[in-house]
C-alpha positions in Angstrom: -4.1 -26.7 26.0 -6.2 -29.5 27.3 -8.8 -29.1 30.1 -6.6 -31.1 32.5 -3.5 -29.0 31.7 -5.5 -25.8 32.2 -6.7 -27.1 35.5 -3.1 -27.8 36.5 -2.2 -24.2 35.5 -4.8 -22.8 37.8 -3.9 -25.1 40.6 -0.3 -23.9 40.4 -1.2 -20.2 40.0 -0.8 -18.2 43.2 -3.9 -16.6 44.4 -6.3 -19.0 42.6 -7.9 -21.3 45.1 -10.9 -23.6 44.8 -13.5 -20.9 45.2 -12.0 -18.6 42.6 -11.6 -21.6 40.3 -15.3 -22.4 40.7 -16.2 -18.9 39.7 -13.9 -19.2 36.7 -15.6 -22.4 35.6 -19.1 -21.0 36.1 -18.3 -17.8 34.1 -16.1 -19.2 31.3 -17.6 -22.7 31.1 -14.2 -24.5 31.3 -10.6 -24.1 32.5 -9.5 -24.0 28.9 -11.7 -21.0 28.2 -10.5 -19.3 31.4 -6.9 -20.0 30.4 -7.3 -18.0 27.2 -9.3 -15.2 28.8 -8.2 -11.6 28.7 -7.4 -9.3 31.6 -10.7 -7.5 30.9 -12.6 -10.8 31.0 -11.2 -11.5 34.4 -12.1 -8.0 35.6 -15.7 -8.4 34.3 -15.9 -11.5 36.5 -15.0 -9.4 39.5 -11.3 -10.3 39.8 -9.2 -7.4 41.0 -7.0 -5.9 38.2 -3.8 -6.8 40.0 -4.8 -10.5 40.3 -6.0 -10.5 36.7 -2.6 -9.2 35.5 -0.9 -11.8 37.7 -2.9 -14.6 36.0 -2.0 -13.2 32.5 1.7 -12.9 33.4 1.8 -16.4 35.0 0.1 -17.7 31.8 2.9 -16.2 29.7 5.5 -18.0 31.8 3.7 -21.3 32.1 5.5 -24.2 30.4 3.4 -27.3 30.6 6.2 -29.7 29.7 8.5 -28.2 32.3 5.8 -28.4 35.0 5.0 -32.1 34.1 8.7 -33.0 34.1 9.1 -31.3 37.5 6.2 -33.2 38.9 7.4 -36.5 37.5 10.9 -35.8 38.7 9.6 -35.4 42.2 7.4 -38.5 41.9 4.3 -36.4 42.1 1.1 -37.3 40.3 -2.1 -35.3 39.9 -5.8 -35.8 39.2 -7.7 -32.8 37.9 -11.4 -32.3 38.5 -12.2 -33.2 34.9 -10.5 -36.6 35.3 -12.7 -39.7 35.8 -10.5 -40.7 38.7 -11.3 -37.5 40.6 -13.2 -38.8 43.7 -17.0 -38.7 43.3 -17.3 -37.8 47.0 -15.5 -34.5 46.4 -16.9 -33.4 43.1 -20.0 -31.7 44.6 -18.2 -29.7 47.2 -18.1 -26.0 46.4 -14.5 -25.7 47.6 -13.1 -28.9 46.2 -9.4 -28.9 45.3 -8.7 -27.9 41.7 -6.5 -30.9 41.4 -5.4 -33.6 43.8 -1.7 -34.1 44.1 -0.1 -37.3 45.4 3.5 -38.5 45.9 4.7 -41.9 45.1 3.0 -44.8 43.3 -0.6 -44.4 42.3 
């Protein structure tokens, strides 16, 4: 799982918004590390057990190829925070979007 794929996962995961994602990055050091974290790891961070279980269950169901095909099929592109194309003006905001989505040609 690449960093950009892990960021896409969290962007598509219900209940994980920019502020929670920022906490995950601060605690785990990367979206990749957060993606592989255990329920106990999430709970130690302060995430409620139900939300931690939701993340783990969603991770089990996550099919990156399917998600990418779905986005492409709808002519949707995305730019994760880790991408050099992510706007510099947004990168320092605490509640910046996990990924930016766009529709149509880039």
